[in-house]
C-alpha positions as CSV (number, residue, x, y, z in Angstrom):
1,M,-47.8,-54.7,-41.9
2,A,-48.1,-58.3,-43.2
3,Y,-46.2,-59.1,-46.6
4,R,-48.0,-61.4,-48.6
5,Y,-44.9,-64.2,-50.3
6,M,-45.5,-67.0,-53.0
7,I,-43.0,-70.3,-52.2
8,H,-40.7,-70.9,-55.3
9,V,-38.8,-73.9,-55.6
10,F,-35.3,-74.3,-57.5
11,C,-36.2,-77.4,-59.7
12,K,-33.5,-79.9,-59.9
13,E,-35.0,-81.1,-63.5
14,C,-34.8,-77.4,-65.5
15,S,-32.2,-75.8,-62.7
16,E,-34.6,-72.9,-62.9
17,P,-37.1,-71.6,-60.2
18,H,-40.9,-72.2,-60.0
19,P,-43.4,-70.6,-58.4
20,T,-45.5,-73.1,-56.4
21,A,-49.1,-71.4,-56.1
22,V,-48.9,-71.6,-52.3
23,V,-48.9,-68.6,-50.5
24,M,-48.2,-67.4,-46.9
25,H,-48.1,-64.2,-45.1
26,R,-45.7,-63.0,-42.9
27,D,-45.1,-59.4,-40.9
28,E,-41.5,-59.6,-41.8
29,E,-40.0,-58.0,-45.3
30,I,-37.9,-61.0,-46.9
31,S,-35.4,-60.5,-49.3
32,P,-36.1,-63.1,-52.4
33,T,-32.4,-63.6,-52.3
34,Q,-32.5,-65.5,-49.0
35,S,-33.1,-69.1,-48.9
36,V,-35.9,-70.2,-46.8
37,G,-32.8,-72.3,-45.2
38,T,-31.6,-68.9,-44.1
39,V,-34.6,-67.1,-43.3
40,Y,-35.8,-69.7,-40.7
41,E,-32.4,-70.9,-39.5
42,G,-33.2,-72.3,-36.1
43,R,-36.4,-71.2,-35.8
44,E,-39.8,-73.3,-36.8
45,V,-40.3,-73.5,-40.9
46,P,-43.9,-72.6,-41.5
47,A,-46.5,-75.2,-42.5
48,E,-46.9,-73.9,-45.7
49,I,-43.2,-74.3,-46.4
50,V,-43.2,-78.3,-44.9
51,M,-46.1,-78.8,-47.1
52,V,-44.2,-77.9,-50.1
53,I,-41.5,-79.8,-49.3
54,G,-43.3,-82.8,-48.6
55,N,-44.8,-82.9,-51.9
56,Q,-44.0,-83.5,-55.5
57,I,-43.5,-80.4,-57.9
58,R,-44.2,-80.7,-61.8
59,C,-41.7,-78.9,-63.8
60,P,-43.3,-76.6,-66.2
61,N,-40.1,-77.0,-69.1
62,T,-39.9,-81.1,-68.6
63,G,-43.0,-81.9,-67.6
64,K,-41.4,-84.1,-64.7
65,F,-41.8,-84.2,-61.0
66,F,-39.6,-83.7,-58.4
67,L,-39.1,-83.4,-54.7
68,Q,-37.2,-80.1,-53.7
69,R,-36.5,-81.4,-49.5
70,D,-33.6,-78.7,-49.6
71,Y,-34.7,-75.6,-47.6
72,R,-31.7,-73.6,-49.1
73,Q,-33.4,-74.4,-52.5
74,V,-36.9,-72.7,-51.2
75,F,-37.5,-69.3,-51.4
76,L,-40.3,-66.3,-50.6
77,V,-40.9,-64.2,-53.4
78,R,-43.1,-60.9,-52.5
79,M,-46.2,-60.7,-54.2
80,I,-47.1,-57.3,-54.5
């Protein structure tokens, strides 16, 4: 069974997690409390996550752009 996840990043501007609108599919079920850094420790990080890490993200609360390069601050939230 494949699961759909939306990538969320922890915001440096307002200290809240934000969805990125980037969706990925995985065969494994991943807890939303586990960071990408934990889930993929010692394994290759999927391209969708690398893309998010490499791009600026706009905080919807402050309007400012930020980079989140810490995989421990990136989470996969299952979509239903």
